[in-house]
N, C-alpha and C positions, 0 to 999 in steps of 0.2 A: 223843356229839355234843350231843344235846338232853337236858338234865337238868331235872327238875321235882320239886318236893316239895309235899306238902300233899294235902288231900282236898277233898271237896264240889265246888261249882261251879268253883272255881279250878282244881282238878285236871282237870275236864272241859275247861275252856278250854285248859289246858296241853296236854292230850292232843290236842285239835283242832289247836292251833298246831303241835304236833309232827308230826302227820300232814301238815299243809300244808308244813312244812319238808321232810319226807321226799319229798313229791311234787315240790316245786320243785327239790330237790337232784337228783332223777333227771333233770329237764329240763336240767341243766347238763352232763350227761355228754358232749354233743357238743363241749364245749370242753376236754375232757381232753387234756393235752399242749400246748394253746395257750399261748403265752408272750407277755407284754407287755414290750417293750424300751423303755428310755429312750435317745434318740439326741441327742447334742450337735450343735447346728446352728451351724456357724461362719460360713456365708455363704448367699447366695441360691441358689448352686449346690446346696448340700446340701438345701435345701427342694425344689428341682426334682427331685433324685434320689428323694426320698420320694414326691413327687407321681407320678412315673413308675411307681414300684413299687406305689403304690396302685392304679394302673390295670392293670399287667401281671401282678401276682401276687395281686390282690385284698387287698392290705395294708389292714388296718383301722386308720385313724388315729384314735386316741382323743383326742389333744391335739396341736394344731399347734405347731410350734416356731418361735422367733424367733431369728435369728442373734445369738449371744453374749449372749442375754438369757434364753431359756427353752428347755428341752429339748422335743423331740417325744416322744410316747408312742404306740407302735404295737403292735397285736396281730398275731401271726404264727402261722399254722397249722404243725403239725409237719412236713408235707410240703414247706413252703416255707421252713423255717427256714434250712437250709444255703445255699440260694440267696440269701436275704435277707442273711445274715451275710457271705457272700462279696462281695456288691456293696458293703456298708458298708465292708469292709476295703479293697476296691479304690479306694474314694473317700475313704479316710482319715477315715471318720466314726466317732468314738468312741461306744461304746454300753455299756449295762449292762442287767441284768435288773430290771425293775420288779415283775413278777409271774411266778413260776415256772410256775404252773399255774392257768389262768383258772378252770377248773371248781372246783377246790378253793377258790379265793378267793371265788367266787360262793356256794358252799355255806356258807362261814364267814360271809359277809355276811348270808345268809338267817337263820342262827342268831342272829347278833347283833341283827338287826332284830326278829325275833319275840320274843326275850328282852326287849329294850327295850320293845316294845309291850305285852307282858304286864305289865311293871313299872309302866306308866302307867295301865293299866285303861281306864276310860271318860273319862279326862281330856283326851284328844286332840281337837282340832278338826280339820276336814278339811284345813286347810292346814298342819298339823303332822305329817301322816301321808302315806303314799303310797296314795291311794284308787284304787279301780277307776273305769272310765269311768262306770259307772252311778251311783256316788257323786258324781262330778263333776256329772253332769246333775241329780241330785236337789238338790245344793246350789244350782246356778244357778236351778232352778225355784223353790226356796224364796225365794231372794233376790228374784226377779222378783215373786213372789206377795205377799211382805210389804212390798215397796217399790215398788209399781206406779207411784207418782208420778214416780220417777226412773229405774227400771230396766225394760228390756224384753228379754225372751228371744226370740231369733230362731233359727228352724230354717232353716239354709241349704239343707238337703237331706240326702240319705243318703250314707253312705260306700260304698265298693265292696261291703262285706259287709252293707250295709243298716242301719247304725247312724245315728241322727239326729246330724247335725253342727250343734252349737248354739254360739251366742255371745251375750254380753250387750252391750246398748247402754245407757250410763249418761249421763243428761242431765237437767238441771233444766228444760229447755225442750223436751224431747221432740224434739231434733234440728231444731227449727224456726228457731233463731236462727243465721243463716248467718254472723254476725260472730264466732262462736266456733270456734276451731280444733278439730280432732279428733285425739286421740291413739289410735292403733290398736296394741294390744299383743297379740301372738299367741305361743303356746308349743306345745311338744311336736310340732313338725314331724317331728323324729326320735324314734321311739317310745321308745327306751331312756333318753332324757334326762328321767327322772321328776321331778327336782327343778325343772324349768322349769314344770311344771304348778302347783306350789305357789306360785311367784312370781306367776303370773297370778291364782290364787285369792286370794292375800293382797292383791293390788292391789284386787280387788273389795271385799274386807273393809275395807280402809282408806278406800276412797272412799264406802262405804255404811254398813257396820255400825260402824265405829270411826273416823268422820270427826272429826278433831281441829280445834280452832278455827284453828290456824295453817295448816291445809290446806284451809280452806273455799274459797279462791280456785281450787283445782284442780278443783273440781266446778262452781263458779259461773261460771268463765270458760272452761272447757274441756269438750267432750263426749268421751266415751270409748267405744271398742269393745274389749272384752276377749274373746279367743278362746283359752280355756285348753288345749284339745286339738285341734289341727288334724288330727292323724292318729289317730283313735280305733281303727281296726282294728289298726294296728301297736302302739298303746299297750296294748290288751288282750292281744295276742299276746305282748308282752314280759312281761306279768304272769302269763300262764298257761302259756306254752310255751317261750319263748326270751328270756331276760333281756337278751341283747345285740342283739335285733332292732332294726333302724334304719329300715327302709323302710316303705312302705305295704304292703297285702296284696292288691293287685290281681293278677289272673291272666288271661293271654291264651294259650290253647293254641296259637294260630297262631305265637306268638313263642317260647314255651318250654313244654314239657309238664311241667317239673319245678320251675321257678323262679318265685317269687312276688315281687311288689312292685317299687316304683320309689323312688329317692331323691327325695322331694318337693322338696328344696332344690336340685335340678338340673332341675326339670320346668317352670320358668317360661319364658315366651317372650322371652328376652333372651340373645343369643349362644348359643342353645340347641344342645346337643350338639357343642360345639367344643373345650373344654379341661377337663381334670380330670374326665373322664367315661369310662365303659367301655361298649363295645357288648355286653358279656356280661350277659344278664338276671339272672344269679345274683350279679353283683357288687354290693357295697354302694353303689357310685356309678353304677349304671345310671340314666340320665336318663329312660327311657321311650322308646317308639317315636315319640312326637311331643310337642311342647309342650302342656301342660295335658291330658295323657292321663288324669290322675287327677282324680276329682271333688273331692277335698280341696283341691288347688291351684286349681281353678276357683273354689271358694268364696272363697278369699283374693283372687283376681283380681277377682271381682265386687264385693267390698267396696271394694277400691282404686279401681275404675273408677266405682262409684256415688258415692263421696265424694271423688274426686281433687282437686276444687277446694277442699276444706276440710281434708283430712288433712294435718296439719303434721308429725306424727311417726309413723313405722312402726317398731315395735320387735319384731324377730324374736328370741325368747328361746331360746337353746341352752345346752348344757352339754358340755364344760367348758373352763376355761383362763384365765379372767380377762382377756378381751379385749372391746373394743368396736370394731367395724370397720364400714366403709362403702364404697360403690362408687366407681368402677366397676372391675370385674375385667378389663376389656380394656385397662387402662393409662391410660385417660383419667380425669379428675376431673370431678365435677359443677361447674356454674358457681359454685355457692355452697359450694365445698369448704372454704373458710376458716371459714365459719359452721358447717358440719356438724362440722368437727373441734372447734371451740370448744364446741359443745353436748355433743358426745360426751365431750370432756375434762372438762367440768363434771360430767357424769354419773359418769364413772369415778372422779374424785377425791372426789365426794360419797360414793360407796360406800367408797372407801379410808379415809375418815375413821373408819369404823365397823368395818373389816375385822378379822379375827383376825390376830394377829401372825405366825402361820405362813403366812398366805395371801400370795401375791405381789400386788404392785400391778397394777391394771388397765393394760393397754397399749391405746392408742387410735390408730387410723390406717386408712389405705386397705387394704382386705382383700388386694389383690394384692401390695402392698409389705410388709405385715406377714406374710402367709402366702405365697400363690401364687394364680394365676388360677383361678377357678371359673366355670363358665358355668351360666346358667339359675337363678340364685339369686333368692329372694324379695326380698332386700335390693336387688339391682340392678334388678329389675323395678319395685318400688315407686318407686325414685328416677327411673327412666326415664319412668314415666307421670305424674309430676308431684308426688309427695310431696316436701315441702321437706327433711325430715331422716329418712333411712332408714338403719337400723342393724341389725346382728347383734350381740347381746351373748352372750358365752360366760360362764356363771356359774362360781363356784369349784367345784373338785372336791377341793381339799386333796390328801391322799395317797390318797383313795379313788376317784378318777376318777368313773365313772358310778354307783358304788355308795355314794354319799354317805349316811352313816347318818342316820336321821331326827332324831337329836339335834342335827344341824346345821341343820335346816330353818329354825328360827326365826331363826338368825343370818343365813342367806342371804336370807330374806324381808325382814327388817328393813333390812339394808344395801342390798338392791336397791331397796326402796321409796324410800329416800332418793335413790338415783340416778334413778329414774323421776320422782320429784317435781322434782328439780333440772333434769332435761332438759325436762320439761313447761313449767316456768316460763321457762327460758332460750329454748326454741324459740318460745314464745308472745311473748316480748319482741321478737323480730324482726318481728312483725306490727304491733305498736303503736308501735315506736320511731320517733321523728321523723326523717325521712330528708332530708338535705340534699346529701350526696354520692351520686350515683346509681351511679357506676361509677369505674373506675380512670382514665378520661379526665379526669373532674372532679378527681380526686386529683392527677393530673400537672399540670393547669392551675394549681391552687392552690399546689402545692409549687414549681412553676416560678416563681411570683411571689415566693416567699420571698426569693430573692436579687435579683431584678429590682427589687422595691419595698422591699426590706429589711423584709419582713413579720416580725412577731415571733409565732411560733407558741406559743400558750398551751396548747393541747390538740390533739393529733393526731386526725385523723379517719379513719374506715374506711367505705368505701361501704356504705350501707344498715344500718350498725351504729351509728356514732358521728359526731357533728358535729365539725367543726374550729372551734376558737376562735383567732382571730388578732387581734393589736393592730396598728392602722394609724395612722400619723401623719396629722395634719390635712391636710398638703399633698399627701398621696398618696391620700387617701380617695376622691376623685372618680374617679381613674383605676382604683383597685382595684374599686370598685363597677361601673364601666363594663365592665371585663373579665369580671366575674362575670356580668353581665346578658347580654353578648354570647355567653357560653358556656352560657346557660340554667342557671346554678348558683344555686339558691335561697339566700337569706341573711336574717338577722334581726339586730336590735341586741341584743347581750348586755350591754354596758356603754356608756353614753353618755358618761361622763366618767371616765377612768382615775384621774386625780388625786383626784377626789372619792371614788372607791371605795377608793383606798389610804388616804386620810385616815380613812374610816369603819373600815377594817380596823385602823388604828393605834389608834383609840379602843376598838374591840372588844378588841384585844390588851391594852391598858392596864387595862381594867376587869376582864378575866378573870384575868390573872396575879396570883399572890399570893406573899407571902414564903415560904409553905410549899411552893410548887410545886417539885418536884424537877426536875433539869435536863432529864430526858427527857419532862417533862409540859408543857413550854412552848417558846418560841422563844428559846433561850439565846444570849447573846453569846459571842464567841470566848473571852474570858477565863474565863467560867463553864464552858465545855466543857473548856478546858485544865485548869482546876482539878479538874474531875470525873475526868478521866483520871488525873491525879496522885493523887487521893484513892483511887481504886480500886486502882491499882498499889501504893500504900503499904499499904493495908489487907489486900491479898491477895497478898503477894509469892511465895507458893508456886505460884500458878497464873497470875499476871498479870505481864507485863513491858511497861513503857512504852518505846516506841522513838521517838526523834527522828530523822526521816528527812532533815531538812534545813530550809532556810528558803524561804519563799515569795518572790516578786519583791520585795515590800515589807518583807521581813525577819521575818515571823511564822514561828514553828516549826511544821512540819507533823508532827504526832504521831499515832501509832496504838498500839493495844494488841495484844499477842500473848497469847492465852489458851490454856493447855495444862496438863494434869495431869502431863505428862512433859517439860516445857520444850522441846517441839519436837524431842525426840531419838528418838521412836518412829516409824520409817518405815512401820509398818503403819497409822498413822492418817492419813486424808486431811486436807487443809487447806481451810477455807472462808474466803474473803476477801470482806469487805463494805466497800465505800467509798461515801461519800455527799457531797453538796454539790459535785460537780464543776462544776455550774452554780450559781453563788453564790446566786441569788435563790430557789432551790428549798429554802426553809427547812424544809419539812415532811420532807425526806429525812433530816435530822440526828436528830430524836427516835427514829425506829425503829432507827437504828444504835446510839444510846446505850441504848435500851431492850433491844436484843439483849445488850449488855454486862451490863446489870442482871439480865436473866433467866439469863444464863450464870454470873454470879459472885455477885451479891448476893441473888438470889431464885431459886436453882436448885431446881426442884421435882422430886419423886421421878420423875415420868413423863418428865422431861427429862434425867435423869442421864446417859443414854447419849450425849446430844449433847456433854457435856463430857468424858466418860471415853473416848469412841471417836473424837472429832474434835478437831483443833486449829483455832483460830480466829484470824483477823486482822481487826480492825475499825478502819477509818480514817474517823472522823466529822470531816470537815475544818472573804463577809462580806457598792437594792431595785429598781426593776426592773432590776437589773444582772445580766447572765448570764455574762460572760466572766471571764478572769483580769484582773489589773491591771497586766500588763507594759506597758512603754513603750519605744519605740525611736525616738529623735528623728531618726536618719538615714533611717529607713524610712517612718515615719508620724508626723509631728510633732504631729498634732492628735488622733489616735485612740489609745485605750487597749485593751489586752487581746486575748486569743485565745480562741476557743471551745475549751476544753480537750478536749471530746469529739470534736473533729476534728483533734487535734494528735498522734495516735498514728501510729506508722510501719506502717500497713497500708493499701494502696491510697491513699496520702496525696494523690496528685494526681488522684484520681478525682472523681466527681460528688458533689453534695450539700454542697459547701462553697464558700466564697467567697474570692477573692483581694483583696477590698476590706477594708482594715484597719478600716474604720468600721462594718461590718455585724456582726450578731450571730453569723454563721456563718463568720467569718474563721478560717482554719485555722492561721495562723502562717506564717512564712517558711520553716520547715523542720520536719520531725518532731521532736517532743520539744524544741521551743524553750522550753517552759515548765518551770520547776523542779517544778511540781505534777504534771505528767504524767510527768516523769522519776521522781518518787518512786513513783508507781503502777507504772510499768514495772519499777523495781528490785525492788519487793516480789514482783511476779509472777515475774520471772526467778529470784530467789533461791530460791523455793519451787516451781519449776515441776515438779519430779519428784513432788511430793505434792499440788500445788494441784488440787483436784477441782472446786471451784465458785468462780467469780468473779461477784459480784453488784454491779453498778454501779447505785446507787439514784438515781432521778430523779423528777421530778414535772412534769406530772401526766398522767393519762389512763387509768389502769387497764389497763396493758399489760405483758406480759412478752415481751421480744423477744430473738432470737438472730441470729447471723450467717448469711451475710455480707451486708454492705450493697451488694455489687455483684451481687446476685441469684443467686449460687451458694450451694450448701448444704454445710455440713460433712458429713464422711463418716458421723458418728454422729447424723444429724439425727433419726432415729426416737427414739433415747434422749434426745436433747436436748429434743425437743418433749414427750416423756413427762414428764420431770422438771419442765419448765416448767409443763406443764398441771397436774401434781399440786400444784405450788406455788400456781398461780393459783386453783385450785378450793378448796384449803385456806383461802386468804384469803376467797374468796367465801362459804365456809361460815359465816364470822363477820361478813360485811359488813353495813352498814346497808341497810335495804330499798330506800332511794332511790338507793343507789349502783349504778352499772352493774357488770355482771360483768367480770372480767378477760378480756382477749383475748390469746391466746398465739400467736406465730408468728414467721416470719422477718421481720426489720425491713424489708427492701426490699419484700417482697410485701405486708406489712400496711400499711406507710406509704409509703416511697419509698427510692430508692437513696441511699447515704451513703458517706462515706469517712473514714478516720482515727479511727474510734471505739474507745473502750476495750474495748467488748464484742468487736469483731472482732479487736482485737490479742490479747486474752486467748485467744480461740479459736485463732488462727493460730499462736501460739507454743506451744500444747500443753495449755491448760486444757480438759478435756473438756466442762465445762458452764459456759459463759460467757454471762451475761445482762445486759440492761438492764431494770430494774424501774421502771416509771412508776407512782408511787403515785396514789391518788385525788385529785381536785380538789374533790369534794363540791359542784360547781357554783360554786365560788369562784375557780377558776383557781389562781394562785400565792398568793392571799390567803386560803387556807383558815383559818377561825377557829381559834384555839388550843383552843377547847372540843372540837374533833374530834381533837386530837393523841393522846389516850389510845386512841381507837378505831382510828386508823391504826396506832399502835404494836402494839396487841394483835393485830389481824388480820394485820399483816405478819409478826409473829413466828411465827404459825401457819404461814404460807407458808414462811418460812425454815427452820423446824424440819422441815416435811414434805419440802422439797427436800434438806435435809441428810441425812435418813435414807435416801431412795431413792438419792441420789448415792453414799452410803457403800457401798451394796450393789454398785454398779458399780465402786467403787474396789477392793473386795476381789477382784473378778474381774480387774481390771487388775493388781493387785498380785501375783496368782498366776501371771501369765504370765512 
């Protein structure tokens, strides 16, 4: 098993490590015959079955499963195997063996670890290894001693077995500046999750020992509490005696004479001892005889209560599974759930941009709906006592589960740090953001005025996140302001003269554009766009087909490109459909659509080859402040032109959020698909519905990614829909300008307001799994975004399109196999 060659000191070291391996191997014998099964999860009922089994036969859940997205992994003892398999068969739950013999796998893991460590010699830093608790304390003491101006080591008290429980406070102002939010990151609540300790130590390292210029804001504008090992007794026990030990090491003879420990993540005083717990003190999920029975959880509680008016983020780091979840587990959501999801999605997607190819994407959502209900968690307790953003993050396990080889530690540290930094910045932005809409009542008042006063919404608003920008005609301004004042809605002047602003924008556009500008680098006219589509199709006939879908109301051809290496004949490839300029004045939407063509055909890079070879594309880049089509019906409305194309689709057509007045911007038309332009989009969707995986309807502006439905109901695949949208948004945010807001992802009715007849909803209802409205940035200029920003919008939007295409492709494969 253990082989070593050589002499002198290396041989002695080798002998020592071999003895350690032998000792550890002996400690794994208790798991001889234990098996880890993978279990397919088809629905929430299957999740509930596993939750009940976890309680009834002390099933050890290694990884939670998500319906139709991710399998569960569970360890079963030999004596419970037959009962476990029988129940799975009775419930039609497909399963397979992940590990035949846990003891043998643990022994092999030890050998691999020691061999790797020997090969590295003295090159390892503490956060590249799996250190003992004593090593962790030594590191924190050295950090505090050498950086006393910003780091303070706090001894919270002793563990049950008498070990000092310590954490670091990191602050440039010694925690005296109450205007700074606090980010509280803790790890190793569950003892066997060794890789979580490293993430905490690496966070300390990046904030103090390796603070980069671009991260200086994280320490100057935020105070930090880093708690690397919450459960030191269990952590040491997992190193010396039982690698799979999960709980604390407390002992109470009056409760059990043979069983030790409590699951600390079920020991907090919130819904205590109600669901997903066991009354058996020997169980992995025993919550304790009372809330906060464990000194370790009391120390976490005391930190949360001491700083609850300033802690903005509580991050409880666990392993494994690639999840970021939040409360509450009783089926209710925090008041700021939309914001919590937004920040969590940014964190997950920031990590995903650096992840290994074999690692799954992070899934973000409410813990009850992603997994199942759990009571007494640290995540829920922190949220309940006033923390703004409280999360549990489950780090990657790859194919190694809890036994992640140390060779992967640097990867996990680096990618998780990006997520921590992204979440810190995003959560902080909610504190300093200028707030004009206080709640959904304000939102409803404003959107109610849209039809009443024919307000022209330039930028949508979200309570406590983003201001609304609206254009008001002079004759309605006084009434508009009066209604805002009577409803105590704060307002300010954004533009005093729209005509002057448009003129300035024209001058800026004229001075910027050059003869050498390519069509996707400027605001091209219709003829230029048409010529570009013709040129691409003629130059690349093997992969590009130009389709003339018909004529607009005024007789202009409506053209789009089909891009495919197999001429759309391969049913194993999903289709991604992008359309733009449905609202004519949204000029900025056209360049990203054209740029997508350019990147797929003219500038295909090696790292993007999969996007062309494994996905088929339809791109429809479709004439100032005009929003609607240019249709005209003299018998119905002799003075007014046009229909809002994005309210003209046949889905909830007569619902709310549109107008019957032909002169207003939100006029829906006299019947669904009255406009030839919307019929063209409809026909493309229906022609390819069996393979159409993503429909992206590009608009401007507001940094939003929205999905259906506009009537406040949610599609059945809303978890996956939000996940793909969040990955898209955060991929864009990873490349955004510093001054641009983060993308907000969510249901269109809940983020903004109810609507009817939208393209996004139509795509979803006829069978497109991932149908979105993408609202591009306005950069503070509304629809008049200067042309100098076009390349930036192109580049960042392409990153989002590519990210969403890759994750949606994974779901298509699963859909195609059914």
